[in-house]
N, C-alpha and C positions, 0 to 999 in steps of 0.2 A: 602695377598696384595703384601708380598715381593717375596714369591715364584713365585707366578703367573706372576710376573714383573709389576703390576698393579703400586705398587710404584717403579719406575725405578731405575737401580742400578747408586749410585753415587748422587742420590736425598735425598735431607735433610729430616730429621723425625722430626716433632715438637710434643712435647708431648701433646699440648693444642689441636692441632688438632686431634689427636689419641683419646684424652680423650672425644672431642665434637662428633666426627665420631663413636665410640664405645659405649659411653655411660657411660664410667668408670670413676672413679677418678683416681688422680695423682699417688697414690702408686701401685695399680695393673698396670697401663701402666708402671710406672719405673720399676717394677718388671719382666714385659714382656720384656721390652728392655734389660733389663740385661740380661735375658735369651736369647734373640736373638744376643746379643752380644757374649756370650760363644759360642752360634751355629755357629758363623761367618756370622750371616745374615745382621747385622749391625756393623758398626763400629764406636765407641765413641772417640771423641777427645775434651780432657777437654777445656772449656772455648771457644769452638767453636760450639759443638752441635753433633748430631747423624746424618750419612749418611746411605743409604742403601748400603750393601757391594757390590763390582762389581762382575759381574757373569766372573770367569776365565775359559775359555774352557781349558785351560792348567790343570786345576784341575782334569778333566774327568779321565784322566789314572789313577790318584793315587786313586780316589773315587773309579773309577771301580774295581782295584786291591784289596781294601779292601772290597767292596759290594761283589765281586766274590767268596772271599775267606769266609766272615763271613756269606753271604746269602745262599750260597751251604750248609754249616753246618747247618744254621738253618734250612734250608729246610728238611734235613735229621733228624733232632732232631724233627721237628714238626711231619713229618710222624710217628716216635716212640712213641712221648709222647702225640701225639692228643686225647682228650677224646671224649665221645660221642658228647658232647655240642659242642666242636670244629668241629668236623665232621658235626655236622648238619648246622652251619654257613658256612663251605666249600661248603657244598651241596646248600645252596641258593646262596652263590656267584657264585659258577658254572652256577647255573640255571640264573642268571643275564647276563652273558657274552655273550650270542648270542644276547638278545634283546638289549643290549647297543651298540653291536657292528653293529647291523642293523641299527640303527638310523644314523651312520656315524657322530657322535659328539666327536671330539677331547676332549673336556674338560670332557665330561661326562665318557669317557674312560679313561682318567688320573685319575679322582676321584676315578672310580672303582679299577683300577690298585693301586692307594695308600691303598684303604681299603683291597685288595687283599695281598698287601706285608705287610701291619701291622698284618692283621689274620695270617700269615705264622710265622710272629715274635712271635705274643701272643702263638700260638700253641705250640713253644717249650719250654713255661714255664719256660724261662730265664729272668727276668727283666732288667738285665744289659744288655744281647745282644738286646733285644727290645728296650731300650733307644737310645743304640749305633747306631743302624741300623736306628731309626727313624731319627736320626740326619743326617746320611750319605745319606740317601733317600732325605730328604728335600734338600739338598746341589745339589744333583744329578738333581731333579726335576726342579730346578731353570735352569739348562743347557738345559733340555728338552723342556720349555717353549721357549728358545732364539731359538731353532732350530723346533718347533713345525709344522709350516707351510710347513717344507720341508723336513720332517721325513715320509719315504712311508713303514715303517716296522708296522705298527700297526696291521694288520692281522696277522703277525707271532706272536706279542707279546698276542694276544687273545688267539691263539693256544696254546702258552706255559703257559699262565696262567691256562687254562683248564687242560692242563696235569700235572700241580703242584698241583691243588686243588685236583684233582683226585688220585694221589699220595699219598696224606694226607690222603684221605677219605679211600683209600685202605692199608692205612700203607707202602707202598713201598719206604722204606727211599733211597735206591740207585736210584731210579727215581726221586724222588722229587730233590735229590741233583744234579743230573745231568741236569734235565731239568733247574734247577734255575741257573746252571752255563752257560747254553746254553743263556738261557734268557738275563741275564746280559751283557755277551760278545757279544749277537747281538746287545742289545742296543747301547753299546759302539761303534761297527761297524758303525750302521746307523746313531748316531749323528756325527762321526768322518768324514762320506761321505759327509755331507752337511756342515760342518763348515770349 
């Protein structure tokens, strides 16, 4: 809800409403809010409450700098370390790409983008990198949702995702690294062009 901007930046977050909406008790909601605060998705103001963090497009350069460096490295490691199960999942994701792209549904494509990136992180078999990159990915995804209706680069992203997955399947570490770098650099350029 926060990443997709369903809960608007700056809007108050009510524990009670979340408990009712999600069917959860107070403790899991509070723990989730603590995690969201650590991930910079909400801000906690003692005695005033919790609000959804603003989306700061100025963060794009810093986020992209980290993601270019780490995700390129992770893509390389994924191609080097992927096991047969990892490659099987990569093949399944690769098979989904043309189907999702043909429907022309940005939200479905974003959901697939998320699954692909998370799979690449998992294939590197480094839980520290995986959790770090998931956090940065979510922060970047919020910026993508701000510009979603104006970004025209989705066809390029589909092609790049296919190339990354194929490089992992083939064990081509250099190609995986290069395409991931190009992918994230292209994403940053596309967002900057419309904001």
